[in-house]
C-alpha positions in Angstrom: -0.1 -0.1 0.0 1.1 3.5 -0.7 -0.2 6.9 0.3 -1.1 9.4 -2.4 -3.0 12.5 -3.0 -5.9 12.1 -5.5 -6.9 14.8 -8.1 -9.5 16.2 -5.7 -6.6 16.8 -3.1 -7.7 14.0 -0.8 -5.2 11.6 0.8 -5.9 7.8 -0.2 -4.1 4.5 0.1 -3.7 2.5 -3.1 -4.0 -1.2 -3.3 -1.2 -1.3 -5.9 1.1 0.9 -8.0 1.9 0.1 -11.5 4.1 1.4 -14.1 2.9 1.7 -17.7 4.2 3.0 -21.0 0.9 4.3 -22.4 -1.8 6.8 -21.4 -4.7 5.6 -19.5 -7.9 7.4 -18.3 -8.3 8.3 -14.7 -11.4 6.6 -13.3 -10.8 3.8 -15.8 -10.0 0.1 -14.9 -7.0 -2.2 -15.4 -7.4 -6.0 -15.6 -4.6 -8.6 -15.6 -5.8 -11.3 -18.0 -6.7 -12.2 -21.5 -9.4 -10.3 -23.5 -10.8 -13.7 -24.4 -11.8 -13.9 -20.7 -14.5 -11.6 -21.5 -17.9 -12.6 -23.2 -18.6 -10.9 -26.6 -20.7 -8.2 -24.9 -19.0 -5.5 -22.9 -18.9 -6.6 -19.3 -19.5 -4.2 -16.3 -15.9 -3.7 -15.1 -17.0 -3.6 -11.4 -18.4 -7.2 -11.8 -15.2 -8.7 -13.2 -12.8 -10.3 -10.6 -9.4 -8.8 -10.3 -10.3 -5.3 -12.0 -8.7 -2.3 -10.3 -9.8 1.3 -10.7 -7.3 3.9 -11.7 -7.4 6.4 -8.9 -4.6 8.6 -9.7 -1.8 8.8 -12.3 1.4 10.7 -12.8 3.4 11.1 -16.1 7.3 11.1 -15.4 9.5 12.2 -18.4 12.9 10.7 -19.2 15.9 13.0 -19.1 15.2 14.4 -22.7 11.4 14.4 -22.2 11.1 12.5 -25.3 9.2 9.6 -23.6 7.2 9.2 -20.5 6.4 6.4 -17.8 3.1 6.5 -16.3 2.9 5.9 -12.5 -0.6 4.8 -11.8 -2.2 4.2 -8.4 -5.0 1.6 -8.1 
């Protein structure tokens, strides 16, 4: 667990912190698994086991600011 400040300025504890190389939407969901695990219709993300909501994110540039790493709190 890690303590962080959410975009509304409130202090929260995360269940996990992950690092990504692509943009994600705040309030979206991350899931570890295969897309084939889902049925053909779009499932409700809150009903899928193992899904975590993206609570906060921060883009971290490399030294030349040519690429970014995203730190995401779940």
